[in-house]
C-alpha positions, 0 to 999 in steps of 0.5 A: 456452426463456424469453426476457425483455425488457429496456429494451435488447431481448430477453435470451436466457439461452442466449446471454447475450452476444447483443445485449450492450451493451458500454459499460455496466460493465466489459468482459468479462475474456476480451477482455483475455486474449492468445490464448495465455492463452485457448487454455490457460485452465485447462491450466497445469501450473506456473510458475517464476521464471527471474530477478528480474522474469521468470517462465515459465508452462508449459501441458500443451499445451507452450505457454510464456508468458514474463512480464516484470514492471516497476515502475510507479507509481500516478500516471503520465503520458499520455506514459509510458502511450503508451510502454508501449502502444508496447512492448506493440504491438511485442513482445506483440501489443498486450497488457499488464497491471497487477498490484494493486501497480501493476507492469506485466507484458509477456507474450511466447511465445518466448525470442527476444522475451523477450531483445529485450524485456528489452534494450529495457526496460532501455535506456529511462531518464528524463533524470535517468538512472533506469529508466523500467521497471525489471525486478524485483519477484518472489519473495523481494524487495520489489515495488512499494509500493501506496499511497493518493492523497496530496495529489494527489487526497485532502483528508484526508491527513496526509502525501503518498504519491508523494514518500514512496514515491519516497524509500523505493523509492530506498533499497530498489531493490536489493531490488526488482531481486534476490531476496536476502531470506528471503521476499517482503516487502510494503511498503504506505503509507496517507496517513491513518487511513481507510486506503484502501490497507489497510496494516494487514496488511503486512510494513512499513506507513507510515501518515500520522497526524493528532495534532490535532483539526480547527480550526474557522473559526467565521466560516464554519461556518454560511455554508458548511456544513449543521451537522446534516450535520457533526454526523451525519458524526462516527462517534464523536459528537464534534461537537455544535452550538454558538453563539459569543459573538456569536450565530453558529451553529457547532459544537464538538468533544470532543477526547477522542472525536476519532479524526482521520478527517476526515469532518467536513471532508468535510462542511464545508470550514470544519473543516480537519484538516491541521496542519503541526506535528501531522501525521506518519508512523507505521511499522508492521511484522509484518503479512501476509495469507497463511496460509502457515506461520502465520495472517494477522497485523495490523501492529504499531506500531514507530515511533509518529511520524516528522515530515513532512520533505518531500520525502525523509522521512529519518526514515521512510526510515531506519526502513524501512531498519533494519527491512529490513536486520535482517530480511535479515540474521537471518531464516530462509529462507521466514520472513516479517517478522512470523514472524521477529519472533515467533520471536526475540521482539518485545523482540529485534526492537527490539534488532536493528533499533535502533528505540527502544521507548517507552511509546507502543508498549504496546498497552493497548486492552482489546478488542485480540486481537493484541498484542505479548504479548497483554497490556500487558506487554513484557519487555526483554532486558538489552541492549534495556533498556540501549539504550533507557535510554541513548537516553532511552526508558523509565527 
């Protein structure tokens, strides 16, 4: 056996957890498993969805674990976190987990605890009457909307995240608490093109979009910013040094190269990107990560622009509602939204959803591999053509 010495002491490869310093990096994942999960690790036979938001996992040992999934939120209060911990202490021996879509899951080992837990969760409401921890988000329904920072923690968003997701989920809440859709439907939201929320492969995606290049405050560029850093920050070389008429050092932006990413604003607060008239929301549809039945798909733009009408975003909510209701009514069982659109044809997708097709939706990017028709062509059905013409779309 060979021992190696580190600055923390002697490391024994045969006992890697011996003398381990646990406050550096993430905790060992095993420490977060409830005892029943540890005892049955690798022994699970199957799982079932008993009802919306309630699952059971059955082990070869005969043990069962009942999981209750509740809708959570990306940003929460300390008060609600303490309440969640109190529920976990009362029913789950102190164990609770969050999913990657910000759902909260409580796990119990008996039907008696399951019944009591469900009754407790559904009795907890905010002063406005809405559920604090609504049960749902499983199977052929809509689970929590994963989203980005919005105006709270980010400096480059074109729209807000939390308010929009609240408005959209209020409209889709019945689909969260039921499993009445043909298949699971995932909605994601990113508040700018940098897309830290990775919405480009979602059934329905909401994307904040800047339409105007950053403004330049020439009086403060040289005072507040390192101009070489601002120039180097642009991934498309749209920024170059310049001089004002009165001799001040500043920058200039080549508008046709700008992709509205906000990197320049990150380096220099004198180059703000946000714009009340230019910023808005793009709606995309048809993406997925799963390779079940068909290959993974990128989302496609179906509504090129919705205004930032705070705080309820009626145009965004209406577009999402039209897509979801058309999909729920027309798709076959187990068919994801993108698979449904491709089966009926994207022309008829616009007809059934009532969305207007315009020239802005034709994907003419010459390096694109995944478009409506893998070409710049789009063939209208007779009805869709008439509807679009009457709505002022394409002549």
